[in-house]
PDB file of N, CA, C and O in Angstrom, chain B, residues numbered from 101:
ATOM      1  N   MET B 101      16.260   1.901   1.618  1.00  0.00           N
ATOM      2  CA  MET B 101      15.313   2.855   1.268  1.00  0.00           C
ATOM      3  C   MET B 101      14.746   3.559   2.454  1.00  0.00           C
ATOM      4  O   MET B 101      14.428   2.922   3.458  1.00  0.00           O
ATOM      5  N   SER B 102      14.602   4.936   2.365  1.00  0.00           N
ATOM      6  CA  SER B 102      14.259   5.778   3.546  1.00  0.00           C
ATOM      7  C   SER B 102      12.669   6.097   3.313  1.00  0.00           C
ATOM      8  O   SER B 102      12.026   5.821   2.301  1.00  0.00           O
ATOM      9  N   LEU B 103      12.212   6.719   4.449  1.00  0.00           N
ATOM     10  CA  LEU B 103      10.880   7.306   4.466  1.00  0.00           C
ATOM     11  C   LEU B 103      10.667   8.336   3.481  1.00  0.00           C
ATOM     12  O   LEU B 103       9.636   8.457   2.819  1.00  0.00           O
ATOM     13  N   THR B 104      11.781   9.143   3.406  1.00  0.00           N
ATOM     14  CA  THR B 104      11.714  10.219   2.514  1.00  0.00           C
ATOM     15  C   THR B 104      11.564   9.771   1.003  1.00  0.00           C
ATOM     16  O   THR B 104      10.816  10.335   0.204  1.00  0.00           O
ATOM     17  N   GLU B 105      12.324   8.747   0.730  1.00  0.00           N
ATOM     18  CA  GLU B 105      12.151   8.175  -0.660  1.00  0.00           C
ATOM     19  C   GLU B 105      10.704   7.561  -0.912  1.00  0.00           C
ATOM     20  O   GLU B 105      10.136   7.641  -2.001  1.00  0.00           O
ATOM     21  N   VAL B 106      10.182   6.956   0.184  1.00  0.00           N
ATOM     22  CA  VAL B 106       8.743   6.560  -0.093  1.00  0.00           C
ATOM     23  C   VAL B 106       7.800   7.686  -0.329  1.00  0.00           C
ATOM     24  O   VAL B 106       6.889   7.573  -1.148  1.00  0.00           O
ATOM     25  N   TYR B 107       7.984   8.725   0.336  1.00  0.00           N
ATOM     26  CA  TYR B 107       7.241   9.942   0.093  1.00  0.00           C
ATOM     27  C   TYR B 107       7.333  10.583  -1.245  1.00  0.00           C
ATOM     28  O   TYR B 107       6.381  11.093  -1.836  1.00  0.00           O
ATOM     29  N   GLN B 108       8.645  10.509  -1.702  1.00  0.00           N
ATOM     30  CA  GLN B 108       8.902  10.978  -3.056  1.00  0.00           C
ATOM     31  C   GLN B 108       8.340  10.151  -4.142  1.00  0.00           C
ATOM     32  O   GLN B 108       7.924  10.650  -5.187  1.00  0.00           O
ATOM     33  N   MET B 109       8.328   8.787  -3.875  1.00  0.00           N
ATOM     34  CA  MET B 109       7.671   7.899  -4.765  1.00  0.00           C
ATOM     35  C   MET B 109       6.179   8.154  -4.871  1.00  0.00           C
ATOM     36  O   MET B 109       5.630   8.134  -5.973  1.00  0.00           O
ATOM     37  N   LYS B 110       5.472   8.408  -3.687  1.00  0.00           N
ATOM     38  CA  LYS B 110       4.244   8.827  -3.694  1.00  0.00           C
ATOM     39  C   LYS B 110       3.823   9.965  -4.523  1.00  0.00           C
ATOM     40  O   LYS B 110       2.934   9.872  -5.369  1.00  0.00           O
ATOM     41  N   ASP B 111       4.510  11.095  -4.253  1.00  0.00           N
ATOM     42  CA  ASP B 111       4.341  12.318  -4.904  1.00  0.00           C
ATOM     43  C   ASP B 111       4.529  12.113  -6.449  1.00  0.00           C
ATOM     44  O   ASP B 111       3.866  12.729  -7.284  1.00  0.00           O
ATOM     45  N   ALA B 112       5.465  11.219  -6.737  1.00  0.00           N
ATOM     46  CA  ALA B 112       5.664  11.117  -8.347  1.00  0.00           C
ATOM     47  C   ALA B 112       4.704  10.092  -8.738  1.00  0.00           C
ATOM     48  O   ALA B 112       4.697   9.892  -9.952  1.00  0.00           O
ATOM     49  N   GLY B 113       3.962   9.449  -8.116  1.00  0.00           N
ATOM     50  CA  GLY B 113       3.021   8.468  -8.596  1.00  0.00           C
ATOM     51  C   GLY B 113       3.738   7.100  -8.951  1.00  0.00           C
ATOM     52  O   GLY B 113       3.257   6.322  -9.775  1.00  0.00           O
ATOM     53  N   ASP B 114       4.776   6.889  -8.356  1.00  0.00           N
ATOM     54  CA  ASP B 114       5.639   5.718  -8.742  1.00  0.00           C
ATOM     55  C   ASP B 114       5.206   4.380  -7.974  1.00  0.00           C
ATOM     56  O   ASP B 114       5.832   3.908  -7.024  1.00  0.00           O
ATOM     57  N   VAL B 115       4.029   3.837  -8.537  1.00  0.00           N
ATOM     58  CA  VAL B 115       3.467   2.693  -7.893  1.00  0.00           C
ATOM     59  C   VAL B 115       4.434   1.494  -7.828  1.00  0.00           C
ATOM     60  O   VAL B 115       4.484   0.793  -6.818  1.00  0.00           O
ATOM     61  N   THR B 116       5.195   1.263  -8.898  1.00  0.00           N
ATOM     62  CA  THR B 116       6.151   0.264  -8.961  1.00  0.00           C
ATOM     63  C   THR B 116       7.305   0.398  -7.919  1.00  0.00           C
ATOM     64  O   THR B 116       7.858  -0.602  -7.462  1.00  0.00           O
ATOM     65  N   GLY B 117       7.608   1.519  -7.600  1.00  0.00           N
ATOM     66  CA  GLY B 117       8.672   1.845  -6.522  1.00  0.00           C
ATOM     67  C   GLY B 117       7.951   1.609  -5.193  1.00  0.00           C
ATOM     68  O   GLY B 117       8.599   1.043  -4.312  1.00  0.00           O
ATOM     69  N   LEU B 118       6.729   1.962  -4.951  1.00  0.00           N
ATOM     70  CA  LEU B 118       6.019   1.820  -3.758  1.00  0.00           C
ATOM     71  C   LEU B 118       5.854   0.277  -3.484  1.00  0.00           C
ATOM     72  O   LEU B 118       6.028  -0.153  -2.344  1.00  0.00           O
ATOM     73  N   LEU B 119       5.531  -0.526  -4.491  1.00  0.00           N
ATOM     74  CA  LEU B 119       5.366  -1.960  -4.356  1.00  0.00           C
ATOM     75  C   LEU B 119       6.656  -2.634  -3.966  1.00  0.00           C
ATOM     76  O   LEU B 119       6.663  -3.557  -3.152  1.00  0.00           O
ATOM     77  N   THR B 120       7.769  -2.167  -4.555  1.00  0.00           N
ATOM     78  CA  THR B 120       9.090  -2.530  -3.998  1.00  0.00           C
ATOM     79  C   THR B 120       9.364  -2.317  -2.645  1.00  0.00           C
ATOM     80  O   THR B 120       9.923  -3.170  -1.956  1.00  0.00           O
ATOM     81  N   ALA B 121       8.971  -1.132  -2.188  1.00  0.00           N
ATOM     82  CA  ALA B 121       9.274  -0.688  -0.914  1.00  0.00           C
ATOM     83  C   ALA B 121       8.546  -1.645   0.160  1.00  0.00           C
ATOM     84  O   ALA B 121       8.892  -1.599   1.341  1.00  0.00           O
ATOM     85  N   LEU B 122       7.542  -2.504  -0.276  1.00  0.00           N
ATOM     86  CA  LEU B 122       6.856  -3.335   0.645  1.00  0.00           C
ATOM     87  C   LEU B 122       7.736  -4.447   1.086  1.00  0.00           C
ATOM     88  O   LEU B 122       7.412  -5.122   2.063  1.00  0.00           O
ATOM     89  N   ASP B 123       8.928  -4.700   0.367  1.00  0.00           N
ATOM     90  CA  ASP B 123       9.816  -5.821   0.718  1.00  0.00           C
ATOM     91  C   ASP B 123      10.872  -5.240   1.569  1.00  0.00           C
ATOM     92  O   ASP B 123      11.737  -6.043   1.921  1.00  0.00           O
ATOM     93  N   ASN B 124      10.995  -4.020   1.978  1.00  0.00           N
ATOM     94  CA  ASN B 124      12.059  -3.493   2.830  1.00  0.00           C
ATOM     95  C   ASN B 124      11.847  -3.996   4.231  1.00  0.00           C
ATOM     96  O   ASN B 124      10.749  -4.213   4.744  1.00  0.00           O
ATOM     97  N   ARG B 125      13.144  -4.172   4.846  1.00  0.00           N
ATOM     98  CA  ARG B 125      13.221  -4.739   6.291  1.00  0.00           C
ATOM     99  C   ARG B 125      12.647  -3.797   7.193  1.00  0.00           C
ATOM    100  O   ARG B 125      12.191  -4.280   8.229  1.00  0.00           O
ATOM    101  N   ASP B 126      12.555  -2.428   7.022  1.00  0.00           N
ATOM    102  CA  ASP B 126      12.020  -1.625   8.027  1.00  0.00           C
ATOM    103  C   ASP B 126      10.559  -1.467   7.866  1.00  0.00           C
ATOM    104  O   ASP B 126      10.036  -1.075   6.823  1.00  0.00           O
ATOM    105  N   GLU B 127       9.841  -1.834   9.086  1.00  0.00           N
ATOM    106  CA  GLU B 127       8.381  -1.905   9.086  1.00  0.00           C
ATOM    107  C   GLU B 127       7.731  -0.560   8.842  1.00  0.00           C
ATOM    108  O   GLU B 127       6.617  -0.491   8.322  1.00  0.00           O
ATOM    109  N   TYR B 128       8.502   0.648   9.259  1.00  0.00           N
ATOM    110  CA  TYR B 128       8.004   1.868   8.957  1.00  0.00           C
ATOM    111  C   TYR B 128       7.996   2.333   7.504  1.00  0.00           C
ATOM    112  O   TYR B 128       7.143   3.067   7.003  1.00  0.00           O
ATOM    113  N   VAL B 129       9.013   1.831   6.923  1.00  0.00           N
ATOM    114  CA  VAL B 129       8.967   1.980   5.305  1.00  0.00           C
ATOM    115  C   VAL B 129       7.908   1.303   4.796  1.00  0.00           C
ATOM    116  O   VAL B 129       7.136   1.940   4.080  1.00  0.00           O
ATOM    117  N   ARG B 130       7.661  -0.044   5.039  1.00  0.00           N
ATOM    118  CA  ARG B 130       6.539  -0.660   4.613  1.00  0.00           C
ATOM    119  C   ARG B 130       5.260  -0.065   4.882  1.00  0.00           C
ATOM    120  O   ARG B 130       4.428   0.079   3.987  1.00  0.00           O
ATOM    121  N   ARG B 131       5.045   0.320   6.181  1.00  0.00           N
ATOM    122  CA  ARG B 131       3.837   1.020   6.506  1.00  0.00           C
ATOM    123  C   ARG B 131       3.583   2.253   5.671  1.00  0.00           C
ATOM    124  O   ARG B 131       2.445   2.463   5.252  1.00  0.00           O
ATOM    125  N   ALA B 132       4.581   3.083   5.404  1.00  0.00           N
ATOM    126  CA  ALA B 132       4.470   4.320   4.655  1.00  0.00           C
ATOM    127  C   ALA B 132       4.117   3.890   3.321  1.00  0.00           C
ATOM    128  O   ALA B 132       3.229   4.551   2.782  1.00  0.00           O
ATOM    129  N   ALA B 133       4.636   2.887   2.643  1.00  0.00           N
ATOM    130  CA  ALA B 133       4.419   2.504   1.314  1.00  0.00           C
ATOM    131  C   ALA B 133       2.948   1.978   1.211  1.00  0.00           C
ATOM    132  O   ALA B 133       2.221   2.282   0.265  1.00  0.00           O
ATOM    133  N   VAL B 134       2.574   1.213   2.192  1.00  0.00           N
ATOM    134  CA  VAL B 134       1.070   0.766   2.289  1.00  0.00           C
ATOM    135  C   VAL B 134       0.142   1.955   2.212  1.00  0.00           C
ATOM    136  O   VAL B 134      -0.828   1.996   1.455  1.00  0.00           O
ATOM    137  N   VAL B 135       0.508   2.957   3.074  1.00  0.00           N
ATOM    138  CA  VAL B 135      -0.439   4.098   3.195  1.00  0.00           C
ATOM    139  C   VAL B 135      -0.464   4.863   1.881  1.00  0.00           C
ATOM    140  O   VAL B 135      -1.508   5.342   1.438  1.00  0.00           O
ATOM    141  N   ALA B 136       0.721   4.966   1.263  1.00  0.00           N
ATOM    142  CA  ALA B 136       0.778   5.642  -0.010  1.00  0.00           C
ATOM    143  C   ALA B 136       0.094   4.952  -1.062  1.00  0.00           C
ATOM    144  O   ALA B 136      -0.613   5.576  -1.853  1.00  0.00           O
ATOM    145  N   LEU B 137       0.262   3.617  -1.138  1.00  0.00           N
ATOM    146  CA  LEU B 137      -0.498   2.824  -2.188  1.00  0.00           C
ATOM    147  C   LEU B 137      -2.019   3.031  -2.077  1.00  0.00           C
ATOM    148  O   LEU B 137      -2.725   2.946  -3.082  1.00  0.00           O
ATOM    149  N   SER B 138      -2.508   3.291  -0.911  1.00  0.00           N
ATOM    150  CA  SER B 138      -4.019   3.396  -0.710  1.00  0.00           C
ATOM    151  C   SER B 138      -4.584   4.496  -1.598  1.00  0.00           C
ATOM    152  O   SER B 138      -5.798   4.550  -1.800  1.00  0.00           O
ATOM    153  N   GLY B 139      -3.724   5.391  -2.146  1.00  0.00           N
ATOM    154  CA  GLY B 139      -4.131   6.501  -3.022  1.00  0.00           C
ATOM    155  C   GLY B 139      -4.119   6.048  -4.472  1.00  0.00           C
ATOM    156  O   GLY B 139      -4.485   6.829  -5.350  1.00  0.00           O
ATOM    157  N   PHE B 140      -3.734   4.879  -4.744  1.00  0.00           N
ATOM    158  CA  PHE B 140      -3.482   4.415  -6.198  1.00  0.00           C
ATOM    159  C   PHE B 140      -4.390   3.169  -6.413  1.00  0.00           C
ATOM    160  O   PHE B 140      -3.865   2.067  -6.571  1.00  0.00           O
ATOM    161  N   PRO B 141      -5.696   3.315  -6.424  1.00  0.00           N
ATOM    162  CA  PRO B 141      -6.612   2.155  -6.503  1.00  0.00           C
ATOM    163  C   PRO B 141      -6.360   1.472  -7.904  1.00  0.00           C
ATOM    164  O   PRO B 141      -6.348   2.101  -8.962  1.00  0.00           O
ATOM    165  N   GLY B 142      -6.178   0.234  -7.799  1.00  0.00           N
ATOM    166  CA  GLY B 142      -6.006  -0.629  -9.076  1.00  0.00           C
ATOM    167  C   GLY B 142      -5.955  -2.101  -8.673  1.00  0.00           C
ATOM    168  O   GLY B 142      -5.714  -2.355  -7.493  1.00  0.00           O
ATOM    169  N   GLN B 143      -6.140  -3.009  -9.465  1.00  0.00           N
ATOM    170  CA  GLN B 143      -6.208  -4.385  -9.278  1.00  0.00           C
ATOM    171  C   GLN B 143      -4.950  -5.006  -8.669  1.00  0.00           C
ATOM    172  O   GLN B 143      -5.018  -5.905  -7.831  1.00  0.00           O
ATOM    173  N   GLN B 144      -3.765  -4.481  -9.131  1.00  0.00           N
ATOM    174  CA  GLN B 144      -2.444  -4.953  -8.597  1.00  0.00           C
ATOM    175  C   GLN B 144      -2.301  -4.449  -7.288  1.00  0.00           C
ATOM    176  O   GLN B 144      -1.836  -5.241  -6.468  1.00  0.00           O
ATOM    177  N   VAL B 145      -2.578  -3.368  -6.917  1.00  0.00           N
ATOM    178  CA  VAL B 145      -2.484  -2.829  -5.624  1.00  0.00           C
ATOM    179  C   VAL B 145      -3.435  -3.532  -4.621  1.00  0.00           C
ATOM    180  O   VAL B 145      -3.086  -3.936  -3.512  1.00  0.00           O
ATOM    181  N   SER B 146      -4.577  -3.620  -5.105  1.00  0.00           N
ATOM    182  CA  SER B 146      -5.647  -4.311  -4.275  1.00  0.00           C
ATOM    183  C   SER B 146      -5.207  -5.782  -4.003  1.00  0.00           C
ATOM    184  O   SER B 146      -5.378  -6.219  -2.864  1.00  0.00           O
ATOM    185  N   GLU B 147      -4.707  -6.502  -4.866  1.00  0.00           N
ATOM    186  CA  GLU B 147      -4.259  -7.839  -4.573  1.00  0.00           C
ATOM    187  C   GLU B 147      -3.041  -7.887  -3.595  1.00  0.00           C
ATOM    188  O   GLU B 147      -3.016  -8.726  -2.694  1.00  0.00           O
ATOM    189  N   VAL B 148      -2.081  -7.031  -3.763  1.00  0.00           N
ATOM    190  CA  VAL B 148      -0.983  -7.003  -2.961  1.00  0.00           C
ATOM    191  C   VAL B 148      -1.381  -6.643  -1.520  1.00  0.00           C
ATOM    192  O   VAL B 148      -0.916  -7.252  -0.557  1.00  0.00           O
ATOM    193  N   LEU B 149      -2.256  -5.632  -1.406  1.00  0.00           N
ATOM    194  CA  LEU B 149      -2.702  -5.086   0.019  1.00  0.00           C
ATOM    195  C   LEU B 149      -3.507  -6.198   0.700  1.00  0.00           C
ATOM    196  O   LEU B 149      -3.411  -6.342   1.919  1.00  0.00           O
ATOM    197  N   GLU B 150      -4.319  -7.012  -0.057  1.00  0.00           N
ATOM    198  CA  GLU B 150      -5.105  -7.990   0.444  1.00  0.00           C
ATOM    199  C   GLU B 150      -4.196  -9.096   1.105  1.00  0.00           C
ATOM    200  O   GLU B 150      -4.451  -9.604   2.197  1.00  0.00           O
ATOM    201  N   ARG B 151      -3.150  -9.399   0.352  1.00  0.00           N
ATOM    202  CA  ARG B 151      -2.191 -10.433   0.805  1.00  0.00           C
ATOM    203  C   ARG B 151      -1.519  -9.938   2.027  1.00  0.00           C
ATOM    204  O   ARG B 151      -1.426 -10.639   3.034  1.00  0.00           O
ATOM    205  N   LEU B 152      -1.028  -8.675   1.942  1.00  0.00           N
ATOM    206  CA  LEU B 152      -0.237  -8.131   3.016  1.00  0.00           C
ATOM    207  C   LEU B 152      -0.825  -7.997   4.317  1.00  0.00           C
ATOM    208  O   LEU B 152      -0.142  -8.049   5.339  1.00  0.00           O
ATOM    209  N   GLN B 153      -2.155  -7.813   4.318  1.00  0.00           N
ATOM    210  CA  GLN B 153      -2.865  -7.594   5.579  1.00  0.00           C
ATOM    211  C   GLN B 153      -2.914  -8.906   6.278  1.00  0.00           C
ATOM    212  O   GLN B 153      -3.396  -8.841   7.409  1.00  0.00           O
ATOM    213  N   PHE B 154      -2.539 -10.054   5.888  1.00  0.00           N
ATOM    214  CA  PHE B 154      -2.390 -11.232   6.627  1.00  0.00           C
ATOM    215  C   PHE B 154      -0.974 -11.706   6.609  1.00  0.00           C
ATOM    216  O   PHE B 154      -0.615 -12.414   7.550  1.00  0.00           O
ATOM    217  N   ASP B 155      -0.155 -11.425   5.704  1.00  0.00           N
ATOM    218  CA  ASP B 155       1.189 -11.956   5.627  1.00  0.00           C
ATOM    219  C   ASP B 155       2.310 -11.138   6.270  1.00  0.00           C
ATOM    220  O   ASP B 155       3.316 -11.720   6.676  1.00  0.00           O
ATOM    221  N   ASP B 156       2.182  -9.853   6.376  1.00  0.00           N
ATOM    222  CA  ASP B 156       3.355  -9.195   7.047  1.00  0.00           C
ATOM    223  C   ASP B 156       3.597  -9.564   8.424  1.00  0.00           C
ATOM    224  O   ASP B 156       2.644  -9.702   9.191  1.00  0.00           O
ATOM    225  N   PRO B 157       4.758  -9.730   8.793  1.00  0.00           N
ATOM    226  CA  PRO B 157       5.081 -10.278  10.253  1.00  0.00           C
ATOM    227  C   PRO B 157       4.862  -9.174  11.259  1.00  0.00           C
ATOM    228  O   PRO B 157       4.939  -9.515  12.439  1.00  0.00           O
ATOM    229  N   VAL B 158       4.598  -7.889  10.989  1.00  0.00           N
ATOM    230  CA  VAL B 158       4.433  -6.860  11.896  1.00  0.00           C
ATOM    231  C   VAL B 158       2.995  -6.422  11.972  1.00  0.00           C
ATOM    232  O   VAL B 158       2.416  -6.123  10.927  1.00  0.00           O
ATOM    233  N   ALA B 159       2.354  -6.361  13.173  1.00  0.00           N
ATOM    234  CA  ALA B 159       1.036  -5.854  13.266  1.00  0.00           C
ATOM    235  C   ALA B 159       0.596  -4.490  12.776  1.00  0.00           C
ATOM    236  O   ALA B 159      -0.531  -4.235  12.351  1.00  0.00           O
ATOM    237  N   LEU B 160       1.588  -3.656  12.878  1.00  0.00           N
ATOM    238  CA  LEU B 160       1.476  -2.288  12.491  1.00  0.00           C
ATOM    239  C   LEU B 160       1.201  -2.270  10.872  1.00  0.00           C
ATOM    240  O   LEU B 160       0.321  -1.568  10.374  1.00  0.00           O
ATOM    241  N   VAL B 161       1.937  -3.004  10.226  1.00  0.00           N
ATOM    242  CA  VAL B 161       1.848  -3.010   8.833  1.00  0.00           C
ATOM    243  C   VAL B 161       0.619  -3.677   8.331  1.00  0.00           C
ATOM    244  O   VAL B 161      -0.030  -3.215   7.393  1.00  0.00           O
ATOM    245  N   ARG B 162       0.275  -4.872   9.022  1.00  0.00           N
ATOM    246  CA  ARG B 162      -0.979  -5.566   8.744  1.00  0.00           C
ATOM    247  C   ARG B 162      -2.122  -4.692   8.896  1.00  0.00           C
ATOM    248  O   ARG B 162      -3.045  -4.719   8.082  1.00  0.00           O
ATOM    249  N   THR B 163      -2.108  -3.876   9.953  1.00  0.00           N
ATOM    250  CA  THR B 163      -3.334  -3.050  10.234  1.00  0.00           C
ATOM    251  C   THR B 163      -3.379  -2.016   9.102  1.00  0.00           C
ATOM    252  O   THR B 163      -4.453  -1.815   8.535  1.00  0.00           O
ATOM    253  N   ALA B 164      -2.275  -1.349   8.741  1.00  0.00           N
ATOM    254  CA  ALA B 164      -2.308  -0.315   7.701  1.00  0.00           C
ATOM    255  C   ALA B 164      -2.664  -0.993   6.468  1.00  0.00           C
ATOM    256  O   ALA B 164      -3.379  -0.370   5.682  1.00  0.00           O
ATOM    257  N   ALA B 165      -2.302  -2.111   6.181  1.00  0.00           N
ATOM    258  CA  ALA B 165      -2.635  -2.856   4.903  1.00  0.00           C
ATOM    259  C   ALA B 165      -4.162  -3.076   4.861  1.00  0.00           C
ATOM    260  O   ALA B 165      -4.810  -2.806   3.850  1.00  0.00           O
ATOM    261  N   SER B 166      -4.703  -3.559   5.953  1.00  0.00           N
ATOM    262  CA  SER B 166      -6.168  -3.725   6.168  1.00  0.00           C
ATOM    263  C   SER B 166      -6.893  -2.425   5.742  1.00  0.00           C
ATOM    264  O   SER B 166      -7.759  -2.419   4.868  1.00  0.00           O
ATOM    265  N   LEU B 167      -6.494  -1.350   6.400  1.00  0.00           N
ATOM    266  CA  LEU B 167      -7.259  -0.192   6.161  1.00  0.00           C
ATOM    267  C   LEU B 167      -7.051   0.335   4.575  1.00  0.00           C
ATOM    268  O   LEU B 167      -7.944   0.882   3.929  1.00  0.00           O
ATOM    269  N   ALA B 168      -5.878   0.098   4.145  1.00  0.00           N
ATOM    270  CA  ALA B 168      -5.500   0.747   2.758  1.00  0.00           C
ATOM    271  C   ALA B 168      -6.350  -0.295   1.780  1.00  0.00           C
ATOM    272  O   ALA B 168      -6.913   0.167   0.787  1.00  0.00           O
ATOM    273  N   TYR B 169      -6.418  -1.572   2.057  1.00  0.00           N
ATOM    274  CA  TYR B 169      -7.206  -2.479   1.155  1.00  0.00           C
ATOM    275  C   TYR B 169      -8.586  -2.029   1.203  1.00  0.00           C
ATOM    276  O   TYR B 169      -9.203  -1.936   0.142  1.00  0.00           O
ATOM    277  N   ALA B 170      -9.208  -1.706   2.428  1.00  0.00           N
ATOM    278  CA  ALA B 170     -10.669  -1.224   2.278  1.00  0.00           C
ATOM    279  C   ALA B 170     -10.730  -0.083   1.507  1.00  0.00           C
ATOM    280  O   ALA B 170     -11.625  -0.025   0.663  1.00  0.00           O
ATOM    281  N   ARG B 171      -9.869   0.946   1.639  1.00  0.00           N
ATOM    282  CA  ARG B 171      -9.837   2.163   0.832  1.00  0.00           C
ATOM    283  C   ARG B 171      -9.838   1.922  -0.626  1.00  0.00           C
ATOM    284  O   ARG B 171     -10.637   2.485  -1.373  1.00  0.00           O
ATOM    285  N   VAL B 172      -8.949   1.093  -1.027  1.00  0.00           N
ATOM    286  CA  VAL B 172      -8.679   0.733  -2.426  1.00  0.00           C
ATOM    287  C   VAL B 172      -9.793  -0.024  -2.996  1.00  0.00           C
ATOM    288  O   VAL B 172     -10.114   0.205  -4.162  1.00  0.00           O
ATOM    289  N   THR B 173     -10.451  -0.941  -2.275  1.00  0.00           N
ATOM    290  CA  THR B 173     -11.605  -1.734  -2.905  1.00  0.00           C
ATOM    291  C   THR B 173     -12.792  -0.809  -2.900  1.00  0.00           C
ATOM    292  O   THR B 173     -13.607  -0.883  -3.820  1.00  0.00           O
ATOM    293  N   ALA B 174     -12.939   0.048  -1.934  1.00  0.00           N
ATOM    294  CA  ALA B 174     -14.096   0.945  -1.967  1.00  0.00           C
ATOM    295  C   ALA B 174     -14.073   1.859  -3.244  1.00  0.00           C
ATOM    296  O   ALA B 174     -15.096   2.190  -3.842  1.00  0.00           O
ATOM    297  N   SER B 175     -12.737   2.253  -3.617  1.00  0.00           N
ATOM    298  CA  SER B 175     -12.564   3.169  -4.679  1.00  0.00           C
ATOM    299  C   SER B 175     -12.897   2.315  -5.993  1.00  0.00           C
ATOM    300  O   SER B 175     -13.618   2.764  -6.884  1.00  0.00           O
ATOM    301  N   LEU B 176     -12.355   1.144  -6.034  1.00  0.00           N
ATOM    302  CA  LEU B 176     -12.695   0.243  -7.289  1.00  0.00           C
ATOM    303  C   LEU B 176     -14.096  -0.010  -7.401  1.00  0.00           C
ATOM    304  O   LEU B 176     -14.615   0.016  -8.516  1.00  0.00           O
ATOM    305  N   HIS B 177     -14.795  -0.262  -6.339  1.00  0.00           N
ATOM    306  CA  HIS B 177     -16.248  -0.473  -6.371  1.00  0.00           C
ATOM    307  C   HIS B 177     -17.001   0.731  -6.968  1.00  0.00           C
ATOM    308  O   HIS B 177     -17.866   0.614  -7.836  1.00  0.00           O
ATOM    309  N   GLN B 178     -16.597   1.909  -6.423  1.00  0.00           N
ATOM    310  CA  GLN B 178     -17.205   3.202  -6.693  1.00  0.00           C
ATOM    311  C   GLN B 178     -16.924   3.336  -8.255  1.00  0.00           C
ATOM    312  O   GLN B 178     -17.875   3.657  -8.967  1.00  0.00           O
ATOM    313  N   LYS B 179     -15.796   3.132  -8.777  1.00  0.00           N
ATOM    314  CA  LYS B 179     -15.545   3.370 -10.243  1.00  0.00           C
ATOM    315  C   LYS B 179     -16.364   2.414 -11.026  1.00  0.00           C
ATOM    316  O   LYS B 179     -16.735   2.729 -12.157  1.00  0.00           O
ATOM    317  N   GLU B 180     -16.687   1.206 -10.474  1.00  0.00           N
ATOM    318  CA  GLU B 180     -17.436   0.306 -11.147  1.00  0.00           C
ATOM    319  C   GLU B 180     -19.001   0.574 -10.952  1.00  0.00           C
ATOM    320  O   GLU B 180     -19.875  -0.020 -11.585  1.00  0.00           O
ATOM    321  N   GLY B 181     -19.201   1.452 -10.085  1.00  0.00           N
ATOM    322  CA  GLY B 181     -20.694   1.790  -9.946  1.00  0.00           C
ATOM    323  C   GLY B 181     -21.418   0.919  -9.112  1.00  0.00           C
ATOM    324  O   GLY B 181     -22.647   0.884  -9.173  1.00  0.00           O
ATOM    325  N   ARG B 182     -20.735   0.168  -8.288  1.00  0.00           N
ATOM    326  CA  ARG B 182     -21.312  -0.715  -7.218  1.00  0.00           C
ATOM    327  C   ARG B 182     -21.889   0.033  -6.104  1.00  0.00           C
ATOM    328  O   ARG B 182     -22.397  -0.566  -5.156  1.00  0.00           O
TER     329      ARG B 182
END
C-alpha cells in the first residue's frame, strides 16, 4: 500500500481501509493512516489509536497516534456534550 492510496482512502471516507493500513510495514504509511483516522471520530477508531500510541514499534507512529487519539476523544466528548 502506498501513501497515495492512504490519501485516497481518507478522501473516500474509507475507515476500514485506513484501519487496515495500520498493519503496513512502512511506518510512513501507518503514520499517514493514523493522521487520516483522526478525522473520523468513533469508538472503534478511538480504541485502535489508544492501543497504537503505546504498541507501534516506531516512535513517529506512536506520537502521531497520541495526537490523533487526543483529537478523536475530544471530538467524541464534544458530541456527548462533556
